C-alpha positions in Angstrom: 130.4 145.7 92.6 132.0 148.6 94.5 131.6 149.0 98.2 128.8 151.1 99.7 129.8 154.9 99.4 129.6 155.1 103.3 133.1 152.5 103.7 135.1 154.3 101.4 136.3 157.4 103.6 136.8 154.7 105.9 138.8 152.6 104.2 141.0 155.4 102.8 141.3 156.7 106.7 142.7 152.9 107.8 144.9 152.9 104.8 146.4 156.1 105.5 147.0 155.4 109.2 148.4 152.2 108.4 151.8 153.6 106.2 155.4 153.8 106.8 158.1 151.3 106.0 159.7 148.4 107.5 163.5 147.0 108.3 162.3 143.9 106.9 161.8 145.6 103.2 165.2 147.6 103.9 167.7 147.0 100.6 164.9 145.0 98.5 165.4 147.5 95.4 163.4 150.1 94.0 159.6 149.2 94.0 158.4 148.3 90.6 154.7 149.6 90.2 152.5 147.1 87.5 149.7 149.6 86.6 146.6 147.5 85.4 144.3 149.3 83.4 140.6 147.3 83.9 136.8 148.0 84.4 134.8 146.2 86.7 131.6 145.5 84.4 129.1 143.5 86.6 126.7 141.4 84.4 123.4 143.0 85.7 123.1 144.1 89.5 121.5 147.8 89.4 120.9 147.6 85.6 120.3 145.4 83.1 122.5 144.1 80.5 121.3 146.2 77.7 120.5 149.3 79.8 124.3 148.8 80.5 125.6 148.3 77.3 124.0 151.3 75.7 125.2 153.4 78.7 128.7 152.6 79.1 129.7 149.2 78.3 130.1 149.2 74.5 131.9 152.7 74.7 134.2 150.7 76.9 135.6 148.4 74.2 135.2 150.9 71.3 137.2 153.6 73.2 140.0 151.2 74.7 140.5 149.7 71.2 141.0 152.8 69.7 143.1 154.2 72.4 145.4 151.1 72.7 146.0 151.4 69.2 147.1 154.9 69.1 149.6 154.6 71.9 151.8 151.4 71.7 153.0 151.2 75.6 149.0 151.5 76.6 147.2 148.1 77.7 144.0 146.7 79.1 142.5 143.7 80.5 139.2 142.3 79.7 137.1 140.3 82.4 133.6 139.7 81.9 132.9 137.8 78.5 129.0 138.4 78.5 129.7 142.0 77.6 132.5 141.8 75.4 130.9 139.2 73.1 127.7 141.4 72.7 129.7 144.2 71.3 131.6 141.8 69.5 128.9 140.5 67.8 126.5 143.3 67.2 128.8 146.8 67.9 132.2 146.6 67.0 133.0 148.0 63.8 135.1 145.9 61.1 138.1 148.2 61.9 137.3 147.7 65.8 137.7 143.8 64.9 140.9 144.0 63.0 142.4 146.3 66.1 141.4 143.7 68.6 143.4 140.9 66.9 146.3 143.3 66.8 146.2 144.1 70.0 145.9 140.9 71.2 148.6 139.8 69.2 150.8 142.4 70.5 149.9 141.5 74.3 148.5 144.5 74.9 145.1 143.6 75.1 144.6 140.4 77.5 141.7 138.6 78.9 141.6 137.4 82.3 139.2 134.5 83.6 137.8 134.5 80.0 134.0 133.1 81.6 130.8 134.7 80.5 131.1 136.6 83.9 132.9 136.7 87.4 130.9 133.7 89.0 130.1 134.2 92.8 131.9 131.3 94.8 129.6 130.7 97.8 125.9 129.8 96.7 126.7 128.4 92.6 127.5 124.8 92.1 130.3 123.0 90.3 128.4 122.4 87.2 127.3 125.8 86.3 130.6 127.4 87.3 132.5 125.1 84.8 129.4 126.2 82.3 130.3 129.4 82.4 133.9 129.3 82.2 133.6 127.0 79.2 131.2 129.2 77.8 133.5 132.1 77.4 136.7 130.3 76.8 134.9 128.2 73.8 134.2 131.5 72.2 137.9 133.5 73.1 139.4 130.2 71.6 137.1 129.9 68.7 137.5 133.6 67.8 141.2 134.6 68.5 142.7 131.0 69.6 143.4 132.8 72.8 143.6 130.7 76.3 143.3 133.1 79.2 145.7 131.6 82.3 145.0 134.1 85.2 142.0 134.6 86.9 140.8 138.1 88.5 138.3 137.1 91.1 138.1 140.5 92.8 134.1 140.8 93.8 132.9 137.3 94.9 131.4 137.7 98.2 133.9 135.3 99.6 136.2 132.5 98.2 135.7 128.9 97.4 138.4 126.2 97.5 136.5 124.9 94.7 137.5 128.0 92.6 141.3 127.6 92.4 140.7 123.7 91.7 138.3 124.1 88.7 141.0 127.2 87.4 143.8 125.0 87.6 142.1 122.3 86.1 141.6 125.2 83.1 145.3 125.4 82.9 145.7 128.8 85.0 149.0 129.8 86.5 147.6 132.4 89.0 144.7 132.8 90.5 143.4 136.4 91.8 141.1 137.0 95.3 140.1 140.1 97.3 137.2 139.8 99.5 138.1 138.0 102.5 137.3 138.7 106.0 138.6 141.9 106.8 140.5 140.7 110.0 142.1 138.2 108.2 143.3 140.4 105.6 144.2 142.9 108.1 146.7 139.9 109.9 148.0 139.0 106.1 148.9 142.3 105.2 150.8 142.8 108.3 152.6 139.5 107.7 153.1 140.1 104.2 151.0 136.9 103.4 148.7 137.8 101.1 150.4 135.6 98.3 150.6 132.0 98.8 150.5 128.5 97.1 146.3 127.2 97.4 145.8 123.5 97.2 142.1 124.0 97.3 141.5 120.0 97.0 142.7 117.6 99.9 142.6 114.9 97.3 144.0 116.3 94.4 147.1 118.3 96.3 149.9 119.9 94.6 149.1 118.3 91.4 146.2 121.3 91.0 147.5 124.1 93.2 147.6 127.3 91.9 149.8 130.5 93.3 147.0 133.0 94.6 147.2 137.1 95.4 145.2 138.2 97.5 144.2 141.9 97.0 145.2 144.3 99.5 142.6 146.6 101.4 142.1 148.7 98.7 140.4 146.2 96.6 140.3 146.0 93.1 139.7 149.8 92.8 142.6 153.1 92.9 142.4 155.1 95.9 140.1 158.0 96.0 138.8 161.4 97.7 142.5 162.7 96.9 143.2 165.9 99.2 143.9 168.2 96.3 140.5 166.8 94.3 136.8 166.7 95.4 136.1 164.5 92.7 137.0 160.8 92.2 141.0 160.5 92.0 142.5 158.7 89.2 139.0 158.2 87.4 139.3 161.3 84.5 136.1 160.3 82.7 133.7 160.3 85.4 130.5 158.4 86.6 129.0 156.5 83.9 125.2 157.9 83.1 121.9 155.7 82.2 120.1 155.4 80.2 122.4 156.9 77.6 125.8 158.8 77.1 125.9 162.6 77.5 125.9 164.0 74.0 128.7 166.5 74.9 130.9 163.6 76.2 130.9 165.7 80.2 130.4 163.2 82.8 129.4 164.0 86.4 132.1 163.5 89.2 135.1 163.8 86.9 138.4 164.3 88.3 140.4 167.4 87.8 142.5 167.0 84.7 146.7 166.4 85.0 148.2 169.6 84.4 151.4 171.2 85.3 149.8 172.8 88.7 148.5 169.1 90.1 151.0 166.8 88.0 153.3 166.5 91.5 150.4 166.1 93.6 149.2 163.4 91.5 152.2 162.1 91.8 152.8 162.4 95.2 149.6 160.3 95.8 150.1 157.4 93.8 153.6 156.7 94.7 152.7 157.2 98.2 150.1 154.3 97.6 152.6 152.3 95.4 154.9 152.4 98.4 152.5 151.6 101.1 151.2 148.4 99.1 154.7 147.2 98.8 155.0 146.7 102.3 152.4 144.1 102.5 154.5 142.0 100.1 157.2 140.2 100.1 158.6 141.4 96.5 159.1 144.6 95.0 156.7 144.2 92.5 153.4 146.0 93.2 150.3 145.7 91.6 148.5 148.8 91.0 144.8 148.2 89.7 143.7 151.3 88.0 140.0 151.2 87.6 136.5 150.7 89.3 133.1 150.1 88.7 132.0 151.2 84.9 135.3 152.8 84.0 136.9 153.5 80.7 134.1 154.1 78.8 135.9 157.5 77.3 139.2 156.2 77.8 140.5 158.3 75.7 140.3 161.0 78.7 141.9 158.1 81.1 144.8 157.6 78.9 145.3 161.0 78.3 145.6 162.0 81.6 147.8 158.8 83.4 150.3 158.9 80.4 152.1 162.3 81.7 151.6 161.0 85.3 153.4 157.7 84.9 156.1 159.6 82.3 156.5 161.9 85.8 156.9 159.4 87.9 159.5 157.7 86.0 161.6 160.8 85.2 161.9 161.3 89.1 162.2 157.5 90.2 165.5 158.2 91.9 163.9 160.5 93.8 160.4 158.6 94.4 162.1 155.2 94.6 159.4 154.1 92.2 158.9 152.7 88.8 155.7 152.6 86.9 154.4 151.2 83.4 151.6 149.9 82.0 151.0 145.9 82.6 148.5 143.0 81.9 147.6 140.5 84.8 150.1 137.9 82.8 153.2 140.0 82.9 152.7 140.5 87.0 152.2 137.2 88.2 155.3 136.4 85.4 157.6 139.2 87.6 156.6 137.5 90.6 156.7 133.6 89.4 160.5 135.0 88.2 161.4 136.7 91.6 162.2 133.3 93.0 160.2 133.4 96.2 159.2 130.7 98.2 155.6 130.6 99.2 153.3 129.5 102.0 151.2 126.8 101.2 147.5 127.0 101.9 145.2 123.8 102.1 141.7 123.1 101.0 140.0 125.9 104.0 138.1 128.3 101.8 137.5 132.2 102.8 133.8 132.0 103.4 131.7 133.4 105.1 132.9 137.0 104.7 132.7 139.6 106.7 133.9 143.3 105.6 134.0 144.8 108.9 132.7 143.6 112.8 129.0 144.5 112.1 129.0 143.5 108.7 128.8 139.6 108.1 128.0 138.9 104.2 125.8 135.7 104.9 122.1 137.1 104.1 122.6 137.0 100.1 122.9 132.8 101.1 118.8 133.2 100.9 118.4 136.4 99.1 116.0 136.1 96.2 115.3 132.4 96.5 112.7 132.1 93.6 115.7 132.8 91.5 117.9 130.8 93.2 115.3 127.6 92.3 115.1 128.6 88.8 118.5 128.7 88.0 119.0 125.0 89.6 116.2 123.5 88.0 117.5 124.9 84.8 121.0 123.8 85.4 119.3 120.5 85.8 117.1 120.8 82.7 120.5 122.0 80.6 122.2 118.8 82.0 119.4 116.8 81.0 119.0 118.4 77.4 122.6 118.4 76.6 123.1 114.4 76.9 119.7 113.9 75.2 120.8 116.0 72.2 124.4 113.9 72.0 122.5 110.6 71.7 120.1 112.2 69.5 123.1 113.0 67.1 125.0 110.5 67.4 122.6 107.7 66.6 120.5 109.8 64.1 122.9 111.9 62.5 120.1 112.8 59.7 117.2 113.1 61.9 114.0 115.1 61.0 114.8 117.3 64.1 116.7 120.6 62.8 120.3 120.1 64.7 121.1 123.7 64.3 117.9 124.5 65.6 118.1 122.5 68.4 121.8 123.8 69.0 120.8 127.5 69.4 118.1 126.9 71.9 120.5 124.9 74.1 122.8 127.8 73.4 120.3 130.5 74.7 120.1 128.2 77.8 124.1 128.1 78.3 124.2 131.6 78.0 121.0 132.6 80.7 122.6 130.2 83.1 125.7 131.7 82.4 124.8 134.5 82.9 122.9 134.3 86.3 126.0 132.8 87.7 127.6 136.4 88.1 128.6 137.4 91.8 125.5 139.9 91.8 122.8 137.7 90.1 122.2 134.3 91.8 123.2 135.7 95.1 120.0 137.7 95.1 121.7 140.9 95.4 120.4 142.6 92.0 117.6 145.4 91.7 114.4 144.2 91.2 114.0 144.8 87.5 117.6 143.1 86.9 116.3 140.0 89.2 113.4 140.0 86.4 115.9 140.1 83.7 117.7 136.9 84.8 114.1 135.4 85.4 113.1 136.2 82.0 116.2 134.8 80.6 115.9 131.8 81.8 112.6 130.9 81.7 112.6 131.2 77.8 116.3 129.0 77.7 114.1 126.7 79.4 111.1 126.9 77.3 113.5 126.0 74.5 115.3 123.0 76.1 112.1 121.4 77.2 111.1 122.2 73.5 114.4 120.5 72.1 113.8 117.2 74.4 109.9 116.8 73.2 111.0 116.8 69.7 114.0 114.6 70.2 111.7 112.2 72.2 108.8 112.2 70.8 109.9 110.6 67.3 111.1 107.6 69.7 107.5 106.7 71.0 105.2 104.8 69.0 102.4 106.3 70.6 99.7 105.1 68.4 100.5 101.4 68.8 100.7 102.2 72.3 97.7 103.1 72.7 96.0 100.7 71.0 98.1 98.2 73.0 96.9 99.5 76.3 93.0 99.7 75.0 93.1 96.6 73.7 94.0 95.4 77.5 91.5 97.7 79.2 88.7 98.1 76.7 88.6 102.1 77.3 88.9 104.8 75.0 92.3 106.5 74.7 90.9 109.9 74.5 91.2 111.2 77.9 94.9 109.5 78.4 97.7 111.4 79.8 101.1 110.8 78.1 104.3 111.3 79.2 108.0 110.8 79.0 110.5 110.0 81.8 114.3 110.7 80.8 116.9 109.9 82.9 119.9 112.2 83.3 122.4 110.0 85.2 124.7 107.5 84.1 123.6 105.1 86.8 120.4 103.0 86.5 117.8 104.6 89.0 114.6 103.1 90.6 112.8 106.1 92.2 109.4 107.7 91.8 108.3 110.8 90.1 105.4 113.2 90.9 102.9 113.7 88.4 99.6 116.2 89.3 96.2 115.0 87.6 92.9 116.5 88.0 91.2 112.8 88.8 91.2 110.5 91.9 91.9 107.6 90.4 94.3 106.7 87.9 96.1 103.4 86.5 99.5 104.1 84.8 101.0 101.7 82.1 104.3 101.6 80.9 106.0 101.4 77.4 105.1 97.6 77.2 101.5 98.1 77.9 101.7 96.8 81.7 100.7 98.0 85.2 103.1 100.1 87.3 103.2 100.5 90.7 101.5 104.0 91.8 100.1 105.7 94.8 97.8 108.7 94.1 96.4 111.1 97.1 95.0 114.7 97.6 97.3 117.3 96.8 98.4 119.2 100.0 97.8 122.6 98.4 95.1 122.2 96.0 91.2 120.7 96.3 91.1 120.2 93.2 94.2 118.3 92.1 95.9 115.2 93.2 99.4 113.9 93.1 100.4 110.9 91.3 103.3 108.7 92.5 104.6 106.8 89.6 107.4 104.1 90.2 110.1 104.1 87.4 112.8 102.1 86.6 115.3 103.8 84.2 118.6 103.0 82.7 121.8 105.3 82.4 120.6 108.1 80.2 117.6 106.5 79.0 113.7 107.5 78.5 110.6 105.5 78.9 107.1 106.5 78.3 103.9 105.7 80.4 100.5 106.6 79.8 98.2 107.8 82.8 94.5 106.9 82.2 91.2 108.3 84.8 90.0 104.9 85.5 89.5 102.6 88.4 92.9 100.9 89.4 94.2 97.7 88.4 95.3 97.0 91.5 98.7 98.5 91.3 97.8 102.3 91.9 97.1 102.7 95.5 94.7 105.4 96.9 96.2 106.9 99.7 93.6 108.3 102.5 94.9 111.6 104.5 94.5 111.1 108.0 93.9 114.5 109.8 94.9 115.3 113.3 94.2 117.9 115.9 95.9 121.2 115.6 98.2 121.8 118.7 99.2 124.9 120.6 102.7 125.9 120.8 102.9 126.6 124.5 100.0 124.1 125.2 101.0 121.3 127.9 103.9 121.1 130.1 107.2 120.5 128.0 108.3 117.8 130.6 105.2 115.6 129.8 105.8 115.9 126.0 107.3 112.7 124.1 105.3 110.4 125.8 102.8 109.9 123.2 104.9 109.1 120.2 103.3 108.5 116.8 106.0 106.1 114.4 105.9 106.4 110.6 108.1 103.7 109.3 109.9 102.1 106.0 112.4 99.8 105.5 115.3 102.3 106.8 114.0 104.2 109.7 111.2 104.8 112.3 110.2 108.9 112.1 108.5 109.7 115.5 105.8 112.4 115.6 105.0 114.0 119.1 101.4 113.9 119.4 101.1 116.7 122.1 103.2 119.0 119.8 102.7 117.6 115.5 106.6 118.1 115.8 109.3 115.6 114.8 110.7 113.8 117.9 113.0 111.7 116.7 114.2 109.3 114.5 114.9 105.6 114.3 117.9 104.0 112.2 116.2 100.6 112.0 119.3 98.6 110.8 121.4 99.9 113.5 118.5 100.1 116.2 119.8 103.4 117.0 118.0 106.5 118.0 118.7 110.2 117.7 116.4 113.2 118.9 115.5 115.1 116.1 113.1 118.1 116.1 112.2 120.7 113.3 110.5 124.1 113.3 110.3 127.4 112.1 111.9 130.7 113.6 112.2 134.4 112.7 114.7 137.0 113.4 113.4 140.5 113.3 115.5 142.6 111.3 116.0 146.4 111.9 114.9 148.8 109.1 116.5 151.6 110.4 119.7 152.9 110.0 119.4 155.3 112.9 118.9 152.3 115.3 121.9 150.4 114.3 122.9 147.8 111.8 120.4 146.8 109.2 120.0 143.7 107.1 119.8 143.7 103.3 120.2 141.7 100.5 124.2 141.2 101.2 124.3 141.6 105.1 122.7 139.4 107.7 122.9 141.7 110.6 119.5 140.8 112.9 119.4 142.1 116.4 119.3 138.8 118.9 118.5 135.5 118.7 115.3 134.1 116.4 112.1 133.7 117.8 109.2 131.0 117.2 107.7 131.7 114.0 104.1 130.0 115.1 101.6 129.7 117.5 100.3 126.5 116.4 100.8 123.3 114.5 98.1 121.3 112.4 99.5 118.0 110.8 97.9 115.5 108.4 99.8 112.0 107.7 99.4 110.0 104.5 100.1 106.5 104.8 101.3 104.8 101.6 102.3 101.9 99.9 104.9 103.9 97.5 105.6 106.5 100.0 104.2 108.1 103.3 103.9 111.6 103.8 103.5 113.8 107.1 102.3 117.2 106.6 103.2 119.7 109.0 101.2 123.6 108.2 102.8 126.4 111.0 100.1 128.8 111.9 101.1 132.6 113.3 98.1 132.6 115.6 96.4 129.6 116.9 93.1 131.2 115.4 94.7 131.8 111.8 92.9 129.5 108.9 95.7 129.6 106.9 99.0 128.8 107.6 102.5 130.7 107.2 104.6 127.7 106.5 104.5 124.0 105.9 106.7 120.4 105.7 106.2 117.8 103.8 108.3 114.7 105.0 107.9 112.0 102.5 109.4 108.5 103.5 109.9 106.5 100.5 109.3 102.6 100.6 111.7 100.0 99.0 110.9 99.7 95.6 111.3 96.3 93.7 114.5 95.8 95.4 116.2 98.9 94.8 115.3 100.8 97.8 115.7 104.3 98.3 114.4 104.6 101.7 117.5 105.8 103.2 116.6 109.2 102.2 114.1 111.5 104.0 112.8 113.7 101.9 111.5 117.2 102.9 110.0 120.1 100.8 109.3 123.5 102.7 106.7 126.0 102.0 107.4 129.5 103.0 106.1 132.6 102.4 104.8 135.5 101.9 106.6 137.1 104.5 106.1 139.9 106.9 108.5 142.6 106.5 112.0 142.6 107.7 111.4 138.8 108.7 114.0 136.5 107.9 113.1 132.8 108.7 115.0 129.9 109.5 114.3 126.0 109.6 115.5 125.0 113.1 117.0 121.3 113.6 118.3 120.4 116.5 119.8 116.8 117.3 121.1 115.3 120.4 124.4 114.0 118.1 127.8 115.4 119.5 129.7 116.8 116.8 132.6 118.9 119.0 131.0 122.1 117.5 132.0 120.6 114.3 130.1 120.8 111.1 130.6 119.8 107.2 129.3 121.8 104.8 129.1 121.6 100.9 131.6 123.6 98.8 129.8 124.1 95.6 128.8 120.6 95.2 132.6 119.6 94.6 133.7 119.0 98.1 132.7 119.0 102.0 134.3 121.7 104.2 134.8 121.1 107.9 134.3 124.6 109.7 134.7 124.9 113.6 132.4 126.7 115.3 133.3 130.1 115.8 132.3 133.0 118.3 131.6 136.8 117.0 130.5 138.7 119.6 128.9 141.0 116.9 127.1 139.2 114.7 124.4 136.3 115.5 125.1 133.0 113.6 121.9 132.0 111.6 120.6 128.2 111.1 119.5 127.4 108.0 117.9 130.2 106.3 115.0 129.6 103.8 113.7 133.1 102.6 113.9 136.8 103.7 112.0 140.0 103.2 113.6 143.2 104.3 113.1 146.8 103.5 115.6 149.3 105.3 116.5 153.2 105.3 120.3 152.7 104.0 120.8 155.5 101.5 122.7 153.5 99.0 120.2 150.2 98.8 117.3 153.1 98.3 119.6 155.0 96.0 120.2 151.8 93.9 116.6 150.2 94.5 118.3 146.8 96.2 115.8 146.6 99.3 114.5 143.0 99.0 111.0 143.7 99.6 110.4 139.9 98.6 107.0 138.8 99.0 107.2 135.5 97.0 106.8 132.3 98.1 109.5 129.5 98.0 109.8 125.8 98.2 113.0 124.6 99.1 113.8 120.7 98.9 116.2 119.1 101.3 117.0 115.2 101.6 118.0 113.7 104.8 120.0 110.8 105.6 120.6 109.3 108.7 123.1 106.5 109.6 126.9 105.3 110.5 129.6 107.3 109.2 131.0 104.6 106.8 127.2 104.2 105.5 126.7 108.3 104.9 130.2 108.4 103.4 129.5 106.0 100.4 125.2 107.1 100.1 126.1 111.0 100.4 128.0 112.0 97.2 125.5 109.7 95.0 122.5 111.0 96.7 123.6 114.8 96.3 123.3 113.8 92.3 120.0 112.0 92.7 118.7 115.0 94.3 120.0 117.4 91.6 119.7 115.6 89.0 116.2 113.7 89.1 114.2 112.0 86.4 113.1 114.6 83.7 109.2 114.5 83.3 107.9 115.5 80.0 104.0 115.8 78.8 103.2 115.1 75.3 100.4 116.5 73.6 97.8 114.7 71.6 98.8 116.5 68.5 102.9 115.1 69.2 102.2 111.2 69.8 101.6 110.6 66.2 105.0 111.8 64.7 107.2 108.6 64.4 110.2 108.1 62.7 111.0 104.1 61.8 114.7 105.3 62.1 114.5 106.6 65.4 112.6 103.5 67.0 114.8 101.1 65.8 117.7 102.5 67.7 115.1 102.9 70.7 116.3 99.4 72.6 120.2 100.6 72.5 122.1 100.2 75.6 122.5 102.1 78.8 125.3 104.6 79.7 126.4 103.4 83.3 129.3 104.2 85.4 130.6 102.5 88.5 129.1 104.1 91.5 132.1 106.1 92.3 132.2 107.9 89.0 129.6 110.8 87.6 128.9 111.8 84.4 129.8 115.7 84.7 129.2 116.9 81.0 128.0 115.6 78.0 127.4 117.8 75.4 128.0 118.9 71.9 129.4 122.4 72.2 129.3 123.4 68.7 132.5 125.5 68.2 133.9 125.4 65.1 137.7 124.9 65.4 140.9 122.5 64.8 141.4 120.7 68.1 145.3 120.7 66.7 146.3 124.5 68.3 148.8 125.1 65.4 146.0 124.5 62.7 143.3 126.4 64.9 146.0 129.8 65.0 146.4 129.3 60.7 143.0 129.0 60.4 142.4 131.7 61.9 145.0 134.0 60.2 143.5 132.6 56.9 140.1 132.9 57.2 139.8 135.8 59.9 136.4 136.4 60.2 135.1 133.6 57.9 131.7 131.9 59.0 132.1 128.9 59.8 129.4 126.0 60.6 129.3 124.3 64.2 131.0 121.0 64.8 128.4 118.1 65.6 131.1 115.4 65.4 133.0 116.6 68.6 131.6 115.8 71.7 132.2 117.2 75.3 132.4 114.8 77.8 133.8 115.3 81.9 133.7 112.3 84.1 134.2 113.0 87.8 135.4 110.7 90.6 133.0 111.6 93.6 135.1 110.7 97.0 138.0 111.9 98.4 140.9 110.1 99.1 140.3 107.6 102.4 136.6 108.6 102.7 135.3 105.1 101.7 137.7 101.8 101.5 136.5 100.8 98.3 134.8 103.7 96.5 137.8 106.0 97.1 140.3 104.3 94.9 141.2 105.1 91.6 138.7 103.6 89.1 139.3 102.4 85.5 137.1 102.4 82.9 137.0 101.5 79.3 135.6 104.5 77.4 134.6 102.5 74.6 132.6 99.9 76.5 130.9 102.8 78.9 129.8 104.9 75.9 128.6 101.8 73.8 125.3 102.6 74.6 125.8 106.0 72.6 127.5 104.6 69.7 130.7 103.1 68.5 133.8 104.8 69.9 136.2 105.9 67.2 138.6 108.2 69.0 139.4 110.4 72.4 141.5 113.4 72.9 142.1 114.3 76.4 141.8 117.8 77.3 141.5 120.8 80.1 138.5 121.7 81.7 137.5 123.8 79.1 138.4 122.2 76.5 140.7 124.6 74.9 144.1 122.8 75.9 145.1 119.6 74.7 146.4 118.1 77.9 149.7 116.9 76.4 150.5 120.8 75.6 149.6 121.8 79.3 152.5 122.9 80.9 151.2 124.6 84.6 153.8 126.9 86.5 155.8 125.4 89.4 156.1 127.5 92.1 158.8 127.4 95.1 156.6 126.4 98.2 157.6 125.6 101.9 155.9 122.2 101.6 157.5 119.5 99.7 155.7 118.8 96.4 155.9 116.5 93.3 157.0 118.5 90.3 156.3 115.7 87.8 152.6 115.2 89.3 151.6 118.8 89.0 151.7 118.5 85.1 151.3 114.9 85.1 147.9 113.9 83.9 146.7 110.4 83.0 146.9 108.9 80.0 144.0 107.1 77.5 145.7 104.0 76.8 145.2 102.7 73.4 142.6 100.4 74.2 140.2 103.4 75.4 140.9 102.7 78.9 141.5 105.4 81.7 142.0 105.9 85.2 140.0 108.7 87.4 141.4 108.9 90.4 139.6 110.8 93.7 138.2 114.1 92.9 139.6 114.3 89.8 137.9 115.7 86.7 139.1 114.4 83.0 137.9 116.2 80.2 137.6 114.5 77.0 136.8 115.1 72.9 135.6 112.2 72.1 134.4 110.9 68.2 132.1 108.4 67.1 132.2 106.3 63.7 
C-alpha cells in the first residue's frame, strides 16, 4: 500500500530541504546506485485478487519476462508469490515458463522474501507467518530449485522483532524494512544508522542475527512530482486501470517519455536524489528502488525509457559523480557485505507501534475488522489440528479409505487462504469491504474443507454402532435422539479441560467412549432463551481424540444443572463513590476469589488464594468519539487511531447474573447505554473453572466479550485498572513468539488507547472515500481473553503454555447419524495408539504433510528439474514436516528455561516407528548442514561459530532444543 496521496508533496518537500553533502562523506569514492526494478502488488487491499490479476498483475509477469529476455542487462525482483503462482498456473505460456527458468539461472529475475504475501508484523501470529513463508518457499523450491535469501518488508505498518528471527531461521542473509516512526527514521538518517545488525531474540542473540537495511524517507517508491513533468515521475507506463487494461495500451498519468529535450532533466533529478540518499548511509552504495504500487504492467515502456537514462548518467559519470546499473537485491546486499564496514547492533526491541507523522499513530488497525481477525485465528487453529490428524492417518493407515490426494488438496486450500490473509492489508483490516468479503469467503471455504477432512479421518475410528448399543443397554433408552461428538486435542501435551456444546434441551447426560458418564454442567445460554450451554469435562492425551454421546435425559448424577441468579441493575452514577466496595460478593474456585461490588455490579478485586494476596481490579467499557470531518482536525480510519481526547464511559447501567456451578461458575455482566434500555450494548462473560479431577486449570480466569453493533464513529475499549505497581512498564506479546518490554511514552499529539475491542468509523477523507476504505463496520465481535494472576515465578512457568492452551483448544466435531455407521477395522485396531507428549517447555509447532515433490538432496533436485522441466509429479506423502519450539527465554524459569533433550523416536512413537530424520531450515528448503549464513562485522562481540552452528540430530535420534529455538525436521516412518 502506498502513502495516502496528500502525504506525497509533504515528503518530497522534506526530502528536497534535506539535501547537501557532509564533510564526513568526503573522499569515500564515487557513488554506485543499484537500480532495483520492482512492482509492489498488494494481495487484496482495494481490489480483489482476481480483479488485480485481470487489470495488471498478470501483465507484470508476462511483460517483464519478455522484456528481460530482450535485453541482457535488465533485471527485476518478484515479491508476493500468490500473484506469481496464479500467473504461472493459469496464464503463463510455455515460452514464458522457459524464459523464467533461463532468467532465474542467469540471476536477472530474483525472488525476494518468497512467501505467499508480504505479511503484517503487528497483528499476525508466529504460526501463520511461518505458514505463508513456507507455502511460498515450497512452491519456489519445488518448481525452480530457488531458495530466497533476502527480505523486502517495505510496507508492513511497523517492524516486529520476531520477523528477523524467522527470516534468519529460514536462511536469509539480509533483511529490509521501511515503515518505522518518522522521528526515529529522521534521526537514523542524520546519523547514518539506517543499517544495523539486528538480534531479534534476546535468547538466541547472535546465533540468529541478521543484517537489516531500513529504507530512507522515500520508502519503496521513486520520487514523483518532478518539476518538469506534471505526471508520475519515473513511471512511464502510468496507472493501472480496473477492471481491465485499455485495449489501446494508453493508461492515465503516463510520465513524459525520455527524449533529447528532457533526458538531462530526468538524469539530473535522478542523480540529485541518489546523491541525497547517499548522505544517509555509511557506504557509497545506494539502493534506488525503481517502482511502486501496481507498476511494470507494461514494462516495455518502462525499460525503454530507463535504458537511455542509465546510459546517459554513466556516460557523464565523472560529471555526476554517480554510476548506475540495474540490480537485484542480492547484488546490493553482497556489495554492502563486501564493503568491510562495522555495523551497530540492535537488540530485541522492535519498531512498534508505528507513526507516519505527528498526528498519525497507526494503532487503529489493531482492532479494524475484528470479525476477519477472529475467523483467521480460528482457521489457523483448525488447520493446525487438521494437519496433525492427517499426518497420524497417513502414518498409521497408509492405505485407508479416505483418498489422501483429496484430503491434501483440502488442506492446501486452507493453507492458501490462511497465507493470503496474513498480507499487510488483510488481517490488519485495512482493505475495502469487497476484499474483506473475499478473504472471509476463502477462509470459510477452506475451513469447511478442513472440517470435512477431520470428520472423514475420525469417523472410521469410532465404532458408534456398538457404542450406541452399550450406552442404550446401560440406560434402557433409545439412541435416536443422541448427539455424537468427537473431540481432538491438537497439542502434544495431555490436557484436562472443558468444552462447550450448545444443545436445545435443559438436561443431558454425557457418556465417554467406554460408556461411562462424564462430569458436565448445563445451564441456560446467556444469549438465547431456546438454547443451553453444556460444559463437558474432557481428558485428552497429546494428539488424541475421544468420542462422546450426549443424551437429552435426566442426569445420571454427573451432570450438574446450574441455576441463573439475577441481580438488580445498577446505575453507573448511583450512590456515593466513597461508599462503594462495602458489599462485596465473593465468587470462588480453588485458585482465586473474585469479588464483585454489588453496588456497581463491577469487578472489585481478585484474591490469589494460594498466596493470600489481594489485587484491586476493575473492568468496564469506554468509548472514544472519533472525528469524521477532516475540516475539524485529524480523523481515525482503518489505519490510524486519532481520537479527540480521552475515552468516556460507554454505559449508564450494569446488569448482572451469576451462575454457580460444579464445573465452572459464570459471571455475566451486561452494560446498557441508557438506564432504561432493554437491550444491552456490551457484555462480559467471566468463567471461573473448578479443578478437574486432579488437573486443575483453576489458575485461568476466562473472559469473553460481546461488543457491537456500535454507533458510527465510536471506538470501544475495555478498561482494566489495577493497583499493581509496574513502574510505567508493560510487557506485550510479539507475534506469539516472545514478550516485548515497553516503557510508557508520552506523545503530546496522540491519545493512548487501552485494549481496543472494536471500531466503527466513517469519515470524509478524500483518499478513503476514493478507495472505499472507510470502516463502517456494524458487526458484533466476541473476543476471548484469559487472565492469570500470581507471582512472577508462577506466571513465568504458566504463561507460555496457557497462551497455547487458548490458541489450540480442543476441536469439537459433531457427527451426523449417517456417518456413524462407517467403520474400518484396520483403523479401529490403531485407535489405542500411544499419545504424543512433549516436555512442558517444548511445543509441537508443526506436524504436517506438505506434499512437496522434490528430493531433499539439493543436487539431486536440481538434476531432476533439468531433466524433467515441467514434468508433473505426484505429491510426496512419506515426508513429514516437524517443528519443535522451546517456549521459554533464557533465565525466565529456573527449570523450564534450560535446554531440553528429547529422543524423537520415543516422542513420536505414538505416531509410528521412526526410520530417519533430516534437520532443515525453518521453511524446509535447506538441509541445515548446507546452510552457511553470512557473518557481519558488528560493534559487539559475537561468536562466529554459533551463528552457523546448529544442534545436531544424534544417531539415536536425540536432539537438544535450547531456549526460544525452533528446530525443523523432515521425518520419515517405516
